[in-house]
All heavy atoms as TSV, in Angstrom:
chain	resi	resn	atom	element	x	y	z
A	1	MET	N	N	85.921	116.858	89.482
A	1	MET	CA	C	87.051	115.956	89.441
A	1	MET	C	C	87.271	115.378	90.838
A	1	MET	O	O	87.471	116.117	91.791
A	1	MET	CB	C	88.273	116.749	88.994
A	1	MET	CG	C	89.482	115.941	88.739
A	1	MET	SD	S	89.483	115.556	86.997
A	1	MET	CE	C	90.955	114.662	86.862
A	2	PRO	N	N	87.243	114.041	90.966
A	2	PRO	CA	C	87.412	113.454	92.294
A	2	PRO	C	C	88.832	113.644	92.828
A	2	PRO	O	O	89.802	113.661	92.066
A	2	PRO	CB	C	87.115	111.970	92.083
A	2	PRO	CG	C	87.226	111.731	90.630
A	2	PRO	CD	C	86.977	113.038	89.951
A	3	THR	N	N	88.931	113.819	94.119
A	3	THR	CA	C	90.238	114.001	94.736
A	3	THR	C	C	90.550	112.896	95.740
A	3	THR	O	O	91.405	113.059	96.591
A	3	THR	CB	C	90.313	115.362	95.449
A	3	THR	OG1	O	89.269	115.416	96.419
A	3	THR	CG2	C	90.210	116.505	94.479
A	4	ASN	N	N	89.852	111.797	95.659
A	4	ASN	CA	C	90.094	110.687	96.573
A	4	ASN	C	C	91.081	109.706	95.929
A	4	ASN	O	O	90.713	108.656	95.451
A	4	ASN	CB	C	88.798	109.992	96.957
A	4	ASN	CG	C	87.995	109.565	95.743
A	4	ASN	OD1	O	88.258	109.990	94.629
A	4	ASN	ND2	N	87.022	108.711	95.965
A	5	TYR	N	N	92.359	110.071	95.957
A	5	TYR	CA	C	93.398	109.277	95.326
A	5	TYR	C	C	93.745	108.066	96.182
A	5	TYR	O	O	93.684	108.121	97.408
A	5	TYR	CB	C	94.654	110.120	95.097
A	5	TYR	CG	C	94.419	111.257	94.139
A	5	TYR	CD1	C	94.288	112.555	94.598
A	5	TYR	CD2	C	94.323	111.023	92.775
A	5	TYR	CE1	C	94.062	113.602	93.722
A	5	TYR	CE2	C	94.098	112.063	91.887
A	5	TYR	CZ	C	93.976	113.342	92.370
A	5	TYR	OH	O	93.757	114.370	91.507
A	6	ILE	N	N	94.141	107.000	95.522
A	6	ILE	CA	C	94.583	105.788	96.198
A	6	ILE	C	C	96.072	105.640	95.939
A	6	ILE	O	O	96.518	105.714	94.799
A	6	ILE	CB	C	93.833	104.553	95.665
A	6	ILE	CG1	C	92.337	104.694	95.911
A	6	ILE	CG2	C	94.372	103.288	96.298
A	6	ILE	CD1	C	91.512	103.623	95.240
A	7	THR	N	N	96.835	105.429	96.985
A	7	THR	CA	C	98.264	105.229	96.838
A	7	THR	C	C	98.575	103.760	97.069
A	7	THR	O	O	98.246	103.205	98.113
A	7	THR	CB	C	99.044	106.084	97.853
A	7	THR	OG1	O	98.684	107.449	97.659
A	7	THR	CG2	C	100.533	105.920	97.676
A	8	LEU	N	N	99.187	103.138	96.063
A	8	LEU	CA	C	99.570	101.736	96.145
A	8	LEU	C	C	101.048	101.607	95.825
A	8	LEU	O	O	101.581	102.366	95.025
A	8	LEU	CB	C	98.801	100.898	95.109
A	8	LEU	CG	C	97.299	100.844	95.213
A	8	LEU	CD1	C	96.709	100.170	93.987
A	8	LEU	CD2	C	96.888	100.096	96.466
A	9	THR	N	N	101.688	100.627	96.430
A	9	THR	CA	C	103.051	100.328	96.018
A	9	THR	C	C	102.973	99.568	94.702
A	9	THR	O	O	101.923	99.036	94.316
A	9	THR	CB	C	103.786	99.463	97.056
A	9	THR	OG1	O	103.154	98.183	97.117
A	9	THR	CG2	C	103.805	100.127	98.420
A	10	ARG	N	N	104.092	99.493	94.018
A	10	ARG	CA	C	104.150	98.759	92.756
A	10	ARG	C	C	103.799	97.290	92.991
A	10	ARG	O	O	103.080	96.678	92.208
A	10	ARG	CB	C	105.552	98.906	92.177
A	10	ARG	CG	C	105.717	98.270	90.836
A	10	ARG	CD	C	107.101	98.589	90.268
A	10	ARG	NE	N	107.283	97.849	89.055
A	10	ARG	CZ	C	107.808	96.629	89.006
A	10	ARG	NH1	N	108.202	96.048	90.103
A	10	ARG	NH2	N	107.929	96.003	87.859
A	11	GLN	N	N	104.298	96.725	94.072
A	11	GLN	CA	C	104.035	95.324	94.411
A	11	GLN	C	C	102.542	95.100	94.674
A	11	GLN	O	O	101.968	94.115	94.218
A	11	GLN	CB	C	104.859	94.923	95.642
A	11	GLN	CG	C	104.901	93.448	95.901
A	11	GLN	CD	C	105.783	92.716	94.910
A	11	GLN	OE1	O	106.708	93.289	94.349
A	11	GLN	NE2	N	105.502	91.467	94.683
A	12	GLU	N	N	101.899	96.008	95.401
A	12	GLU	CA	C	100.464	95.897	95.674
A	12	GLU	C	C	99.666	95.944	94.378
A	12	GLU	O	O	98.735	95.152	94.190
A	12	GLU	CB	C	100.006	97.019	96.610
A	12	GLU	CG	C	100.501	96.893	98.014
A	12	GLU	CD	C	100.209	98.132	98.840
A	12	GLU	OE1	O	100.172	99.248	98.283
A	12	GLU	OE2	O	100.019	97.970	100.056
A	13	LEU	N	N	100.027	96.872	93.490
A	13	LEU	CA	C	99.329	96.981	92.214
A	13	LEU	C	C	99.504	95.703	91.404
A	13	LEU	O	O	98.548	95.188	90.824
A	13	LEU	CB	C	99.840	98.185	91.425
A	13	LEU	CG	C	99.198	98.430	90.065
A	13	LEU	CD1	C	97.691	98.629	90.203
A	13	LEU	CD2	C	99.840	99.623	89.375
A	14	TYR	N	N	100.711	95.159	91.390
A	14	TYR	CA	C	100.986	93.912	90.665
A	14	TYR	C	C	100.066	92.792	91.159
A	14	TYR	O	O	99.414	92.115	90.369
A	14	TYR	CB	C	102.456	93.509	90.844
A	14	TYR	CG	C	102.767	92.142	90.293
A	14	TYR	CD1	C	103.085	91.976	88.950
A	14	TYR	CD2	C	102.740	91.020	91.104
A	14	TYR	CE1	C	103.363	90.723	88.440
A	14	TYR	CE2	C	103.015	89.758	90.605
A	14	TYR	CZ	C	103.326	89.621	89.269
A	14	TYR	OH	O	103.589	88.378	88.767
A	15	TYR	N	N	100.026	92.586	92.473
A	15	TYR	CA	C	99.197	91.502	93.008
A	15	TYR	C	C	97.716	91.723	92.747
A	15	TYR	O	O	96.985	90.773	92.471
A	15	TYR	CB	C	99.468	91.300	94.499
A	15	TYR	CG	C	100.774	90.609	94.751
A	15	TYR	CD1	C	101.782	91.230	95.463
A	15	TYR	CD2	C	101.027	89.340	94.232
A	15	TYR	CE1	C	103.001	90.612	95.671
A	15	TYR	CE2	C	102.236	88.713	94.440
A	15	TYR	CZ	C	103.217	89.346	95.164
A	15	TYR	OH	O	104.419	88.725	95.362
A	16	MET	N	N	97.264	92.952	92.801
A	16	MET	CA	C	95.851	93.238	92.532
A	16	MET	C	C	95.505	92.948	91.070
A	16	MET	O	O	94.488	92.339	90.772
A	16	MET	CB	C	95.517	94.684	92.880
A	16	MET	CG	C	95.591	94.978	94.345
A	16	MET	SD	S	95.260	96.698	94.698
A	16	MET	CE	C	93.524	96.599	95.061
A	17	VAL	N	N	96.393	93.388	90.159
A	17	VAL	CA	C	96.142	93.209	88.727
A	17	VAL	C	C	96.130	91.734	88.345
A	17	VAL	O	O	95.335	91.303	87.515
A	17	VAL	CB	C	97.194	93.994	87.906
A	17	VAL	CG1	C	97.192	93.577	86.458
A	17	VAL	CG2	C	96.939	95.483	88.029
A	18	TRP	N	N	96.999	90.939	88.971
A	18	TRP	CA	C	97.092	89.525	88.620
A	18	TRP	C	C	96.135	88.655	89.425
A	18	TRP	O	O	96.031	87.452	89.180
A	18	TRP	CB	C	98.525	89.037	88.760
A	18	TRP	CG	C	99.355	89.521	87.616
A	18	TRP	CD1	C	100.079	90.678	87.569
A	18	TRP	CD2	C	99.499	88.911	86.341
A	18	TRP	NE1	N	100.675	90.814	86.333
A	18	TRP	CE2	C	100.339	89.737	85.571
A	18	TRP	CE3	C	98.999	87.741	85.778
A	18	TRP	CZ2	C	100.690	89.432	84.261
A	18	TRP	CZ3	C	99.363	87.430	84.471
A	18	TRP	CH2	C	100.193	88.268	83.730
A	19	SER	N	N	95.397	89.216	90.374
A	19	SER	CA	C	94.489	88.404	91.178
A	19	SER	C	C	93.044	88.446	90.682
A	19	SER	O	O	92.260	87.565	91.017
A	19	SER	CB	C	94.530	88.845	92.642
A	19	SER	OG	O	94.030	90.158	92.766
A	20	GLU	N	N	92.697	89.445	89.900
A	20	GLU	CA	C	91.333	89.528	89.372
A	20	GLU	C	C	91.339	90.205	88.010
A	20	GLU	O	O	92.309	90.861	87.648
A	20	GLU	CB	C	90.409	90.250	90.342
A	20	GLU	CG	C	90.710	91.703	90.592
A	20	GLU	CD	C	89.728	92.323	91.563
A	20	GLU	OE1	O	88.572	92.570	91.180
A	20	GLU	OE2	O	90.143	92.536	92.715
A	21	PRO	N	N	90.274	90.038	87.235
A	21	PRO	CA	C	90.227	90.638	85.894
A	21	PRO	C	C	90.378	92.158	85.940
A	21	PRO	O	O	89.916	92.820	86.869
A	21	PRO	CB	C	88.843	90.252	85.376
A	21	PRO	CG	C	88.448	89.056	86.162
A	21	PRO	CD	C	89.090	89.221	87.512
A	22	MET	N	N	91.045	92.686	84.917
A	22	MET	CA	C	91.294	94.130	84.841
A	22	MET	C	C	90.001	94.930	84.887
A	22	MET	O	O	89.927	95.954	85.566
A	22	MET	CB	C	92.058	94.479	83.565
A	22	MET	CG	C	93.483	94.000	83.538
A	22	MET	SD	S	94.568	95.006	84.538
A	22	MET	CE	C	94.858	96.363	83.427
A	23	SER	N	N	88.966	94.478	84.180
A	23	SER	CA	C	87.707	95.228	84.156
A	23	SER	C	C	87.076	95.283	85.541
A	23	SER	O	O	86.540	96.318	85.951
A	23	SER	CB	C	86.743	94.625	83.141
A	23	SER	OG	O	86.501	93.270	83.444
A	24	SER	N	N	87.152	94.196	86.279
A	24	SER	CA	C	86.598	94.162	87.630
A	24	SER	C	C	87.380	95.080	88.569
A	24	SER	O	O	86.801	95.833	89.355
A	24	SER	CB	C	86.622	92.717	88.148
A	24	SER	OG	O	86.241	92.666	89.489
A	25	LEU	N	N	88.695	95.021	88.477
A	25	LEU	CA	C	89.540	95.867	89.312
A	25	LEU	C	C	89.359	97.344	88.966
A	25	LEU	O	O	89.297	98.197	89.851
A	25	LEU	CB	C	91.008	95.461	89.153
A	25	LEU	CG	C	92.004	96.131	90.061
A	25	LEU	CD1	C	91.676	95.867	91.527
A	25	LEU	CD2	C	93.403	95.642	89.747
A	26	ALA	N	N	89.222	97.637	87.678
A	26	ALA	CA	C	88.998	99.014	87.252
A	26	ALA	C	C	87.692	99.553	87.825
A	26	ALA	O	O	87.633	100.706	88.267
A	26	ALA	CB	C	88.990	99.101	85.733
A	27	ASN	N	N	86.648	98.731	87.842
A	27	ASN	CA	C	85.383	99.155	88.441
A	27	ASN	C	C	85.557	99.443	89.925
A	27	ASN	O	O	84.958	100.382	90.454
A	27	ASN	CB	C	84.303	98.089	88.240
A	27	ASN	CG	C	83.780	98.078	86.831
A	27	ASN	OD1	O	83.869	99.062	86.110
A	27	ASN	ND2	N	83.241	96.943	86.412
A	28	THR	N	N	86.367	98.651	90.606
A	28	THR	CA	C	86.639	98.879	92.026
A	28	THR	C	C	87.273	100.250	92.246
A	28	THR	O	O	86.945	100.948	93.201
A	28	THR	CB	C	87.589	97.788	92.571
A	28	THR	OG1	O	86.991	96.513	92.360
A	28	THR	CG2	C	87.875	97.982	94.035
A	29	PHE	N	N	88.175	100.632	91.341
A	29	PHE	CA	C	88.843	101.926	91.440
A	29	PHE	C	C	88.035	103.064	90.837
A	29	PHE	O	O	88.419	104.224	90.922
A	29	PHE	CB	C	90.207	101.884	90.748
A	29	PHE	CG	C	91.226	101.045	91.468
A	29	PHE	CD1	C	92.062	100.205	90.759
A	29	PHE	CD2	C	91.356	101.100	92.836
A	29	PHE	CE1	C	93.014	99.435	91.407
A	29	PHE	CE2	C	92.299	100.337	93.501
A	29	PHE	CZ	C	93.134	99.505	92.783
A	30	GLY	N	N	86.932	102.751	90.159
A	30	GLY	CA	C	86.118	103.791	89.544
A	30	GLY	C	C	86.740	104.369	88.287
A	30	GLY	O	O	86.619	105.567	88.029
A	31	THR	N	N	87.418	103.529	87.520
A	31	THR	CA	C	88.075	103.970	86.294
A	31	THR	C	C	87.864	102.910	85.214
A	31	THR	O	O	87.192	101.914	85.447
A	31	THR	CB	C	89.585	104.224	86.548
A	31	THR	OG1	O	90.149	104.815	85.401
A	31	THR	CG2	C	90.319	102.963	86.883
A	32	SER	N	N	88.436	103.118	84.055
A	32	SER	CA	C	88.309	102.133	82.979
A	32	SER	C	C	89.498	101.180	82.993
A	32	SER	O	O	90.546	101.484	83.575
A	32	SER	CB	C	88.239	102.841	81.621
A	32	SER	OG	O	89.491	103.408	81.310
A	33	ASP	N	N	89.326	100.026	82.340
A	33	ASP	CA	C	90.430	99.081	82.263
A	33	ASP	C	C	91.586	99.646	81.439
A	33	ASP	O	O	92.745	99.351	81.700
A	33	ASP	CB	C	89.975	97.726	81.729
A	33	ASP	CG	C	89.265	97.803	80.393
A	33	ASP	OD1	O	88.854	98.909	79.980
A	33	ASP	OD2	O	89.102	96.754	79.749
A	34	VAL	N	N	91.278	100.493	80.477
A	34	VAL	CA	C	92.328	101.130	79.670
A	34	VAL	C	C	93.149	102.083	80.541
A	34	VAL	O	O	94.387	102.089	80.479
A	34	VAL	CB	C	91.718	101.872	78.459
A	34	VAL	CG1	C	92.776	102.657	77.712
A	34	VAL	CG2	C	91.025	100.884	77.538
A	35	ALA	N	N	92.495	102.879	81.370
A	35	ALA	CA	C	93.203	103.804	82.262
A	35	ALA	C	C	94.049	103.029	83.272
A	35	ALA	O	O	95.180	103.418	83.571
A	35	ALA	CB	C	92.211	104.703	82.985
A	36	LEU	N	N	93.515	101.921	83.771
A	36	LEU	CA	C	94.268	101.093	84.708
A	36	LEU	C	C	95.494	100.490	84.029
A	36	LEU	O	O	96.589	100.465	84.604
A	36	LEU	CB	C	93.380	99.987	85.274
A	36	LEU	CG	C	94.025	99.047	86.283
A	36	LEU	CD1	C	94.595	99.805	87.470
A	36	LEU	CD2	C	93.015	98.008	86.741
A	37	ALA	N	N	95.349	100.040	82.798
A	37	ALA	CA	C	96.480	99.490	82.044
A	37	ALA	C	C	97.552	100.556	81.832
A	37	ALA	O	O	98.753	100.269	81.917
A	37	ALA	CB	C	96.006	98.926	80.711
A	38	LYS	N	N	97.145	101.795	81.577
A	38	LYS	CA	C	98.109	102.891	81.408
A	38	LYS	C	C	98.887	103.133	82.695
A	38	LYS	O	O	100.091	103.371	82.672
A	38	LYS	CB	C	97.394	104.179	80.996
A	38	LYS	CG	C	96.933	104.184	79.562
A	38	LYS	CD	C	96.249	105.494	79.231
A	38	LYS	CE	C	95.763	105.515	77.802
A	38	LYS	NZ	N	95.120	106.805	77.467
A	39	ARG	N	N	98.202	103.089	83.821
A	39	ARG	CA	C	98.879	103.282	85.114
A	39	ARG	C	C	99.863	102.151	85.372
A	39	ARG	O	O	100.942	102.354	85.911
A	39	ARG	CB	C	97.874	103.371	86.270
A	39	ARG	CG	C	96.937	104.555	86.199
A	39	ARG	CD	C	97.612	105.900	86.076
A	39	ARG	NE	N	98.676	106.080	87.035
A	39	ARG	CZ	C	99.714	106.898	86.865
A	39	ARG	NH1	N	99.806	107.609	85.763
A	39	ARG	NH2	N	100.637	107.009	87.771
A	40	CYS	N	N	99.470	100.937	84.984
A	40	CYS	CA	C	100.374	99.789	85.149
A	40	CYS	C	C	101.622	99.958	84.296
A	40	CYS	O	O	102.731	99.706	84.763
A	40	CYS	CB	C	99.654	98.487	84.783
A	40	CYS	SG	S	98.410	97.983	85.982
A	41	ARG	N	N	101.442	100.386	83.051
A	41	ARG	CA	C	102.600	100.602	82.179
A	41	ARG	C	C	103.505	101.693	82.749
A	41	ARG	O	O	104.729	101.582	82.714
A	41	ARG	CB	C	102.160	100.959	80.768
A	41	ARG	CG	C	101.725	99.756	79.966
A	41	ARG	CD	C	101.614	100.067	78.482
A	41	ARG	NE	N	100.615	101.077	78.183
A	41	ARG	CZ	C	99.319	100.840	77.993
A	41	ARG	NH1	N	98.855	99.616	78.085
A	41	ARG	NH2	N	98.489	101.820	77.709
A	42	ALA	N	N	102.915	102.741	83.294
A	42	ALA	CA	C	103.694	103.835	83.876
A	42	ALA	C	C	104.498	103.358	85.090
A	42	ALA	O	O	105.596	103.843	85.334
A	42	ALA	CB	C	102.780	104.987	84.275
A	43	ALA	N	N	103.961	102.391	85.821
A	43	ALA	CA	C	104.645	101.855	87.005
A	43	ALA	C	C	105.477	100.626	86.676
A	43	ALA	O	O	106.026	100.003	87.571
A	43	ALA	CB	C	103.611	101.508	88.075
A	44	ASP	N	N	105.561	100.276	85.384
A	44	ASP	CA	C	106.323	99.112	84.923
A	44	ASP	C	C	105.799	97.811	85.545
A	44	ASP	O	O	106.556	96.952	85.956
A	44	ASP	CB	C	107.815	99.291	85.209
A	44	ASP	CG	C	108.680	98.339	84.408
A	44	ASP	OD1	O	108.238	97.920	83.315
A	44	ASP	OD2	O	109.784	98.010	84.869
A	45	VAL	N	N	104.467	97.710	85.621
A	45	VAL	CA	C	103.809	96.499	86.117
A	45	VAL	C	C	103.280	95.735	84.914
A	45	VAL	O	O	102.504	96.282	84.128
A	45	VAL	CB	C	102.637	96.856	87.069
A	45	VAL	CG1	C	101.840	95.625	87.443
A	45	VAL	CG2	C	103.155	97.554	88.309
A	46	PRO	N	N	103.702	94.468	84.727
A	46	PRO	CA	C	103.187	93.691	83.601
A	46	PRO	C	C	101.693	93.431	83.780
A	46	PRO	O	O	101.231	93.195	84.892
A	46	PRO	CB	C	103.986	92.394	83.652
A	46	PRO	CG	C	104.476	92.289	85.051
A	46	PRO	CD	C	104.612	93.695	85.553
A	47	ILE	N	N	100.943	93.523	82.683
A	47	ILE	CA	C	99.499	93.302	82.776
A	47	ILE	C	C	99.136	91.975	82.112
A	47	ILE	O	O	99.790	91.549	81.163
A	47	ILE	CB	C	98.699	94.460	82.147
A	47	ILE	CG1	C	99.096	94.677	80.692
A	47	ILE	CG2	C	98.868	95.728	82.948
A	47	ILE	CD1	C	98.253	95.700	79.974
A	48	PRO	N	N	98.108	91.314	82.625
A	48	PRO	CA	C	97.705	90.029	82.050
A	48	PRO	C	C	97.037	90.215	80.689
A	48	PRO	O	O	96.374	91.213	80.441
A	48	PRO	CB	C	96.718	89.471	83.070
A	48	PRO	CG	C	96.263	90.623	83.870
A	48	PRO	CD	C	97.336	91.669	83.799
A	49	TYR	N	N	97.255	89.255	79.831
A	49	TYR	CA	C	96.582	89.241	78.537
A	49	TYR	C	C	95.237	88.559	78.685
A	49	TYR	O	O	94.925	87.985	79.728
A	49	TYR	CB	C	97.446	88.528	77.497
A	49	TYR	CG	C	98.715	89.269	77.199
A	49	TYR	CD1	C	99.915	88.873	77.750
A	49	TYR	CD2	C	98.697	90.396	76.389
A	49	TYR	CE1	C	101.085	89.573	77.489
A	49	TYR	CE2	C	99.859	91.101	76.124
A	49	TYR	CZ	C	101.049	90.667	76.672
A	49	TYR	OH	O	102.195	91.370	76.415
A	50	SER	N	N	94.433	88.578	77.635
A	50	SER	CA	C	93.082	88.033	77.716
A	50	SER	C	C	93.060	86.524	77.958
A	50	SER	O	O	92.083	85.993	78.462
A	50	SER	CB	C	92.309	88.359	76.441
A	50	SER	OG	O	92.968	87.816	75.325
A	51	ASP	N	N	94.138	85.808	77.632
A	51	ASP	CA	C	94.155	84.360	77.832
A	51	ASP	C	C	94.795	83.954	79.158
A	51	ASP	O	O	95.091	82.789	79.380
A	51	ASP	CB	C	94.875	83.671	76.678
A	51	ASP	CG	C	96.359	84.023	76.619
A	51	ASP	OD1	O	96.770	84.982	77.290
A	51	ASP	OD2	O	97.083	83.321	75.897
A	52	THR	N	N	94.977	84.881	80.073
A	52	THR	CA	C	95.639	84.598	81.332
A	52	THR	C	C	94.881	83.562	82.153
A	52	THR	O	O	95.491	82.697	82.768
A	52	THR	CB	C	95.822	85.886	82.151
A	52	THR	OG1	O	96.613	86.793	81.383
A	52	THR	CG2	C	96.500	85.615	83.470
A	53	GLY	N	N	93.558	83.631	82.156
A	53	GLY	CA	C	92.767	82.649	82.905
A	53	GLY	C	C	93.012	81.238	82.402
A	53	GLY	O	O	93.165	80.300	83.187
A	54	ALA	N	N	93.084	81.079	81.098
A	54	ALA	CA	C	93.350	79.762	80.516
A	54	ALA	C	C	94.765	79.305	80.855
A	54	ALA	O	O	95.003	78.122	81.111
A	54	ALA	CB	C	93.160	79.815	79.003
A	55	ARG	N	N	95.702	80.231	80.869
A	55	ARG	CA	C	97.080	79.866	81.209
A	55	ARG	C	C	97.189	79.430	82.661
A	55	ARG	O	O	97.907	78.483	82.979
A	55	ARG	CB	C	98.020	81.038	80.946
A	55	ARG	CG	C	98.233	81.299	79.478
A	55	ARG	CD	C	99.136	82.484	79.270
A	55	ARG	NE	N	99.277	82.748	77.858
A	55	ARG	CZ	C	100.428	83.044	77.289
A	55	ARG	NH1	N	101.534	83.120	78.001
A	55	ARG	NH2	N	100.488	83.264	75.999
A	56	LYS	N	N	96.496	80.121	83.580
A	56	LYS	CA	C	96.512	79.722	84.984
A	56	LYS	C	C	95.919	78.332	85.143
A	56	LYS	O	O	96.412	77.520	85.917
A	56	LYS	CB	C	95.740	80.732	85.834
A	56	LYS	CG	C	96.485	81.999	86.115
A	56	LYS	CD	C	95.694	82.889	87.049
A	56	LYS	CE	C	96.403	84.173	87.352
A	56	LYS	NZ	N	95.598	85.039	88.237
A	57	THR	N	N	94.833	78.059	84.414
A	57	THR	CA	C	94.202	76.743	84.472
A	57	THR	C	C	95.176	75.666	83.997
A	57	THR	O	O	95.188	74.553	84.524
A	57	THR	CB	C	92.926	76.719	83.602
A	57	THR	OG1	O	92.048	77.751	84.065
A	57	THR	CG2	C	92.233	75.385	83.683
A	58	ALA	N	N	96.010	75.999	83.024
A	58	ALA	CA	C	96.979	75.050	82.485
A	58	ALA	C	C	98.222	74.925	83.371
A	58	ALA	O	O	99.122	74.167	83.062
A	58	ALA	CB	C	97.386	75.466	81.077
A	59	GLY	N	N	98.282	75.691	84.454
A	59	GLY	CA	C	99.392	75.579	85.384
A	59	GLY	C	C	100.553	76.514	85.133
A	59	GLY	O	O	101.591	76.401	85.769
A	60	GLN	N	N	100.405	77.449	84.217
A	60	GLN	CA	C	101.489	78.400	83.948
A	60	GLN	C	C	101.436	79.534	84.965
A	60	GLN	O	O	100.372	79.931	85.419
A	60	GLN	CB	C	101.376	78.955	82.530
A	60	GLN	CG	C	101.584	77.913	81.466
A	60	GLN	CD	C	101.484	78.515	80.074
A	60	GLN	OE1	O	101.346	79.725	79.903
A	60	GLN	NE2	N	101.546	77.663	79.066
A	61	GLU	N	N	102.596	80.059	85.309
A	61	GLU	CA	C	102.705	81.141	86.284
A	61	GLU	C	C	102.787	82.496	85.588
A	61	GLU	O	O	103.348	82.595	84.500
A	61	GLU	CB	C	103.958	80.948	87.142
A	61	GLU	CG	C	103.902	79.715	88.025
A	61	GLU	CD	C	102.868	79.832	89.116
A	61	GLU	OE1	O	102.693	80.931	89.676
A	61	GLU	OE2	O	102.203	78.824	89.390
A	62	PRO	N	N	102.275	83.560	86.211
A	62	PRO	CA	C	102.436	84.907	85.645
A	62	PRO	C	C	103.885	85.350	85.759
A	62	PRO	O	O	104.647	84.779	86.545
A	62	PRO	CB	C	101.528	85.768	86.516
A	62	PRO	CG	C	101.406	85.036	87.789
A	62	PRO	CD	C	101.519	83.573	87.449
A	63	PRO	N	N	104.284	86.353	84.987
A	63	PRO	CA	C	105.668	86.840	85.091
A	63	PRO	C	C	105.940	87.401	86.482
A	63	PRO	O	O	105.063	87.971	87.125
A	63	PRO	CB	C	105.753	87.933	84.031
A	63	PRO	CG	C	104.361	88.306	83.744
A	63	PRO	CD	C	103.509	87.111	84.029
A	64	ALA	N	N	107.142	87.196	86.957
A	64	ALA	CA	C	107.522	87.660	88.288
A	64	ALA	C	C	107.653	89.180	88.310
A	64	ALA	O	O	108.057	89.787	87.319
A	64	ALA	CB	C	108.836	87.028	88.703
A	65	CYS	N	N	107.323	89.758	89.418
A	65	CYS	CA	C	107.441	91.205	89.601
A	65	CYS	C	C	108.778	91.460	90.285
A	65	CYS	O	O	108.857	91.617	91.490
A	65	CYS	CB	C	106.281	91.714	90.451
A	65	CYS	SG	S	106.290	93.481	90.678
A	66	THR	N	N	109.860	91.475	89.494
A	66	THR	CA	C	111.191	91.588	90.085
A	66	THR	C	C	111.878	92.907	89.776
A	66	THR	O	O	112.743	93.326	90.523
A	66	THR	CB	C	112.097	90.450	89.575
A	66	THR	OG1	O	112.124	90.505	88.159
A	66	THR	CG2	C	111.583	89.109	90.043
A	67	ALA	N	N	111.540	93.554	88.666
A	67	ALA	CA	C	112.223	94.797	88.284
A	67	ALA	C	C	111.911	95.894	89.296
A	67	ALA	O	O	110.780	96.042	89.739
A	67	ALA	CB	C	111.786	95.235	86.897
A	68	GLN	N	N	112.926	96.633	89.669
A	68	GLN	CA	C	112.748	97.722	90.613
A	68	GLN	C	C	112.347	98.985	89.866
A	68	GLN	O	O	112.967	99.362	88.882
A	68	GLN	CB	C	114.048	97.964	91.387
A	68	GLN	CG	C	114.450	96.803	92.247
A	68	GLN	CD	C	113.446	96.550	93.352
A	68	GLN	OE1	O	112.936	97.490	93.944
A	68	GLN	NE2	N	113.163	95.299	93.626
A	69	HIS	N	N	111.299	99.632	90.323
A	69	HIS	CA	C	110.834	100.869	89.711
A	69	HIS	C	C	111.537	102.033	90.385
A	69	HIS	O	O	111.559	102.141	91.594
A	69	HIS	CB	C	109.325	100.991	89.871
A	69	HIS	CG	C	108.729	102.171	89.171
A	69	HIS	ND1	N	109.196	102.639	87.978
A	69	HIS	CD2	C	107.707	102.966	89.504
A	69	HIS	CE1	C	108.469	103.681	87.601
A	69	HIS	NE2	N	107.578	103.893	88.534
A	70	LYS	N	N	112.117	102.908	89.595
A	70	LYS	CA	C	112.872	104.035	90.164
A	70	LYS	C	C	112.077	105.296	90.090
A	70	LYS	O	O	111.326	105.570	89.275
A	70	LYS	CB	C	114.183	104.208	89.421
A	70	LYS	CG	C	115.067	103.017	89.610
A	70	LYS	CD	C	116.355	103.204	88.851
A	70	LYS	CE	C	117.216	101.963	89.045
A	70	LYS	NZ	N	118.453	102.049	88.376
């Protein structure tokens, strides 16, 4: 079991998740996209849907990361 944990703030995780595809980011962390999505839900970070790339192309913005995690 690896013990090289990465500590990110909620804001850092939000920007990472919304800046590149979940599968690519999950590979960077050495985990699956499903496990990464679970961590995002646990930290109350909204995750992009599969059509997010098309929405960005159309000029739509991702949801704001405003809720405070306690």
